[in-house]
C-alpha positions in Angstrom: 98.3 104.4 234.6 95.0 104.9 232.7 95.3 103.9 229.1 94.1 105.9 226.1 91.1 104.8 224.1 92.1 104.5 220.4 89.7 104.5 217.4 90.3 104.9 213.7 88.2 105.6 210.7 87.5 102.8 208.2 86.6 103.9 204.7 85.2 101.4 202.2 85.4 102.0 198.5 81.9 103.7 198.4 83.1 105.9 201.3 86.3 106.9 199.5 84.2 107.8 196.4 81.9 110.0 198.6 85.0 111.6 200.2 86.2 112.8 196.8 88.6 110.3 195.2 87.0 110.9 191.8 87.5 114.7 192.0 90.3 114.8 189.3 91.3 118.4 189.7 91.6 118.1 193.5 93.7 115.0 193.1 96.1 116.9 190.8 96.3 119.8 193.3 97.3 117.3 196.1 99.9 115.7 193.8 101.3 119.1 192.9 101.6 119.9 196.6 103.3 116.6 197.2 105.9 117.3 194.4 106.8 120.6 196.2 107.4 118.8 199.5 109.6 116.2 197.7 111.7 119.0 196.3 111.9 120.6 199.7 113.0 117.3 201.2 110.1 117.3 203.8 109.4 113.5 203.4 110.7 110.1 204.2 110.3 106.8 202.4 111.7 103.4 203.1 115.2 102.1 202.7 118.5 103.4 204.2 118.5 106.6 202.1 114.7 107.2 202.6 113.9 107.0 198.9 112.8 103.5 198.3 109.6 102.7 196.3 108.9 100.0 198.9 109.6 96.4 199.8 108.0 93.4 198.2 107.5 89.6 198.3 108.4 88.2 194.9 107.4 84.5 194.7 110.0 81.9 193.5 109.7 80.0 190.3 109.7 76.7 192.2 109.1 75.7 195.8 109.2 72.5 197.8 106.4 73.8 200.1 102.9 72.8 198.7 101.1 75.9 199.9 103.7 78.5 199.0 102.7 80.5 195.9 105.0 80.4 192.9 105.8 83.1 190.4 103.1 84.1 187.9 102.3 87.2 185.8 102.4 90.3 187.9 102.2 88.2 191.1 103.6 89.8 194.2 102.9 91.6 197.6 104.2 95.0 198.3 104.4 97.4 201.2 105.1 101.1 200.5 105.6 103.2 203.7 106.2 106.9 203.9 106.1 110.0 206.0 105.0 113.3 204.4 105.4 116.7 206.0 103.8 120.0 205.3 100.1 120.2 206.2 100.0 116.4 206.0 102.5 115.6 208.7 101.5 111.9 208.9 102.9 108.4 208.3 101.2 105.9 206.2 101.6 102.7 204.1 100.1 101.3 201.0 99.8 97.5 201.1 98.8 95.4 198.2 98.7 92.0 196.6 98.8 91.6 192.9 98.0 88.7 190.6 97.1 88.8 186.9 95.0 85.7 187.4 92.6 87.8 189.7 90.7 89.0 186.7 89.4 85.5 186.0 88.0 85.5 189.6 86.1 88.8 189.1 88.7 90.8 191.0 91.0 93.7 190.0 94.6 92.7 189.2 95.7 94.4 192.5 93.8 94.7 195.7 95.0 97.7 197.7 94.6 99.4 201.1 96.2 102.4 202.7 96.6 102.9 206.4 97.5 106.3 208.0 99.2 106.5 211.4 99.9 109.2 214.0 103.6 110.2 213.4 104.3 110.2 217.2 102.3 107.5 218.8 101.9 105.1 215.9 98.2 104.9 216.5 96.1 104.1 213.4 94.1 107.1 212.1 92.4 105.6 209.1 92.3 102.4 207.1 90.8 102.7 203.6 90.1 101.0 200.3 92.8 102.2 198.0 92.3 100.8 194.5 90.6 104.0 193.3 93.0 106.1 195.4 96.0 104.4 193.8 94.6 104.9 190.3 93.8 108.5 191.1 97.3 109.4 192.4 98.9 107.5 189.5 96.8 109.6 187.1 97.3 112.8 189.0 101.1 112.7 188.6 101.2 113.0 184.8 98.4 115.6 185.2 100.9 117.8 187.1 103.5 117.0 184.5 101.1 118.1 181.7 100.5 121.4 183.5 104.2 122.2 183.6 105.7 120.5 180.5 103.1 120.2 177.8 103.1 122.7 174.9 100.5 125.4 175.3 97.5 124.9 173.1 98.1 121.2 172.6 95.0 119.8 170.9 95.8 116.2 170.1 96.8 113.5 172.7 97.7 109.9 172.3 97.1 107.0 174.7 99.3 104.0 174.5 97.7 101.3 176.6 94.0 101.4 177.0 93.3 100.2 180.5 92.0 101.8 183.7 95.3 103.4 184.6 95.5 105.3 181.4 91.8 106.3 181.9 92.9 107.9 185.2 95.9 109.5 183.5 93.8 110.9 180.7 91.3 112.4 183.1 94.0 114.3 184.9 95.9 115.3 181.7 92.6 116.5 180.1 91.9 118.6 183.2 95.1 120.5 182.5 94.8 120.9 178.7 91.7 122.9 178.0 92.4 122.9 174.3 92.4 119.1 173.9 90.1 118.1 171.1 91.2 114.6 169.8 92.6 111.4 171.3 94.3 108.6 169.4 94.2 105.3 171.2 96.4 102.2 170.8 96.4 98.9 172.5 97.8 95.5 171.6 94.1 94.4 171.7 92.2 96.3 169.1 88.8 96.0 170.9 90.3 97.8 173.9 91.5 100.7 171.8 88.0 101.0 170.2 86.4 100.9 173.6 88.8 103.5 174.9 88.1 105.8 172.0 84.4 105.6 172.8 85.0 106.2 176.4 87.0 109.4 175.6 84.1 110.8 173.6 81.6 110.1 176.4 83.7 110.9 179.4 86.0 113.7 178.2 84.1 115.1 175.3 86.9 114.7 172.8 87.0 112.9 169.5 88.4 109.4 170.1 90.2 107.5 167.3 91.3 103.9 167.5 94.7 104.0 165.8 95.5 101.3 163.3 99.1 101.0 164.5 101.4 102.1 167.3 103.2 104.3 164.8 100.0 106.1 163.8 99.2 106.7 167.4 102.6 108.1 168.3 102.9 110.3 165.2 99.5 112.0 166.0 100.1 113.0 169.6 101.3 116.3 170.9 101.0 114.8 174.3 101.5 111.0 174.7 100.5 109.1 177.8 102.1 105.6 178.1 100.5 103.2 180.6 100.9 99.9 178.8 101.1 96.5 180.5 104.4 95.3 181.9 103.7 92.0 180.3 103.9 93.4 176.8 106.2 96.5 176.7 106.0 98.3 173.4 108.9 99.6 171.2 108.8 103.3 170.3 110.7 104.8 167.4 112.1 108.3 167.8 111.4 109.0 164.1 107.7 108.9 165.0 107.9 111.7 167.5 106.9 115.2 166.2 108.7 118.3 167.5 107.4 119.7 170.7 105.9 116.4 172.0 105.6 115.6 175.6 105.7 111.9 176.5 104.3 111.1 179.9 105.4 107.6 180.9 103.5 105.9 183.7 104.2 102.5 182.4 107.1 100.7 180.7 108.1 101.1 177.1 111.2 100.3 175.1 112.6 102.7 172.5 115.6 103.3 170.3 118.5 105.3 171.9 117.6 108.5 170.1 114.1 108.5 171.7 115.9 109.2 175.0 119.0 111.0 174.0 117.3 113.6 171.8 114.7 114.5 174.4 114.9 116.4 177.7 114.2 113.8 180.4 112.3 115.0 183.5 111.9 112.5 186.4 109.2 112.4 189.0 111.9 112.4 191.7 115.6 111.9 190.9 116.5 110.4 194.4 113.9 107.6 193.8 115.7 106.7 190.5 119.1 106.8 192.1 117.7 104.3 194.7 116.5 102.0 191.9 120.0 102.0 190.5 121.5 101.3 193.9 119.1 98.4 194.4 119.9 97.1 190.9 123.6 96.9 191.8 122.9 95.3 195.1 120.7 92.6 193.4 123.7 91.2 191.5 121.7 91.2 188.3 121.6 94.8 187.2 120.3 94.2 183.7 117.5 92.0 185.1 116.6 94.6 187.7 116.6 97.3 185.1 114.2 95.3 182.9 111.6 95.3 185.6 111.4 99.1 186.2 110.1 101.9 184.1 113.3 103.9 184.1 115.5 100.8 183.2 116.2 101.8 179.6 117.4 105.2 180.8 119.6 103.8 183.5 121.3 101.6 180.9 122.1 104.6 178.7 123.4 106.5 181.7 125.7 103.6 182.5 126.9 103.7 178.9 127.7 107.4 179.1 125.0 108.4 176.5 122.8 110.4 178.9 123.7 112.8 181.7 123.9 111.2 185.1 120.9 111.2 187.4 122.7 113.6 189.8 122.6 116.2 187.0 119.0 115.6 186.1 115.7 117.4 186.8 112.9 116.4 189.2 109.4 117.6 188.5 109.2 119.0 192.1 112.0 121.4 191.3 110.0 122.7 188.3 106.9 123.1 190.5 108.9 125.2 192.9 110.5 127.3 190.2 114.0 125.9 190.8 114.2 124.4 187.3 112.7 125.6 184.0 109.4 124.5 182.6 109.2 123.8 178.8 111.8 126.1 177.2 110.5 126.1 173.6 107.7 124.8 171.5 110.1 122.5 169.6 111.5 120.9 172.8 110.7 117.2 173.2 110.2 116.1 176.8 110.0 112.7 178.3 108.6 112.6 181.8 109.2 109.3 183.8 107.1 108.4 186.8 107.6 105.2 188.8 105.2 105.7 191.7 106.0 106.8 195.3 104.1 106.1 198.5 104.2 109.8 199.4 101.4 110.3 196.8 99.3 107.6 198.4 99.8 109.1 201.8 99.0 112.7 200.7 95.8 111.7 198.9 94.7 109.3 201.7 95.2 112.1 204.2 93.1 114.5 202.1 90.3 111.9 201.8 90.5 111.0 205.5 90.1 114.7 206.4 87.2 115.1 203.9 85.5 112.0 205.3 85.8 113.3 208.8 84.3 116.6 207.9 81.4 115.0 206.1 80.7 112.3 208.6 81.6 109.5 206.2 83.0 106.1 207.2 82.9 103.8 210.2 84.7 104.3 213.5 86.5 101.1 214.6 87.8 100.4 218.0 91.4 99.4 218.5 91.0 99.3 222.3 89.2 101.1 225.1 92.4 100.7 227.1 95.5 98.9 226.0 95.7 95.6 227.8 99.5 95.8 228.1 99.2 98.8 230.5 97.1 96.8 233.0 
């Protein structure tokens, strides 16, 4: 038997930029398409029910092995595999290592790559730098939510957490809210809030205001994007929320019960959250597991019977497909909860791979001219 030559396309970070990862509107369109496929069920993720966020290595607090890493702030490795159908029809995995201490070494907190594979043969199709890809898909998700859930004519937004992820979120949200004129910014570090306000003016062309307090920031926003650090989750008060506000949660936050119970909650994908609950039960430490995920406060209220069960809740993909209603009134408060799914990494990676192939971007790498095992 004569074996098949296999090559794949490697895309560096500059290649990914040239292929279009910074095209915000395009990233939102790809994310919207992905939501529709989630609603249709034309996807697979990891785990026995095909809805797991991924599988990770979490380091122990102590070890007897001198070279084994120990737990530290945001220190882990994670693999996030998925298959996505539709025009994508491809398998892929995002793989990353994360360590808060990276920043002192001149590195991002997380270092990410995505690999795409042929769904039938398993051959690699592309390997690419994914820090910008991951930020773009994270930002594109609340961009889609803003399109469907934000009140028409919203002019004032608020950003809670002033790091690179909320930059990506704001770019996508801004692309969907043409009337946006002002952005209030809050961060536990005042200088970051001031820098973010300056960035908003230069990058988005809106008036940026560094809020003096979390309360001021929350009270001002008609659309609020939360992408604060997991290391310092913030406490939100339902009394600060004006009528008709849309809260887009891409990061963790704590709040009083009324914040959740008096709002309509829309999830990125309900089956994902059901899987989180199943994993929490299996862990043997449900409360501890809940504390580590964005939807944890909601799951706690569901367990207490204070919020409707996940099975009766709404996924954004159902709204995108017209199976569930968009915003139903100008006074409705909506909280959108997004926890991240590998299908979004796969869809955007596929789009970038196709763009790169068309434009002649990237480097072809050889896996083999002929597989040795066939000889």
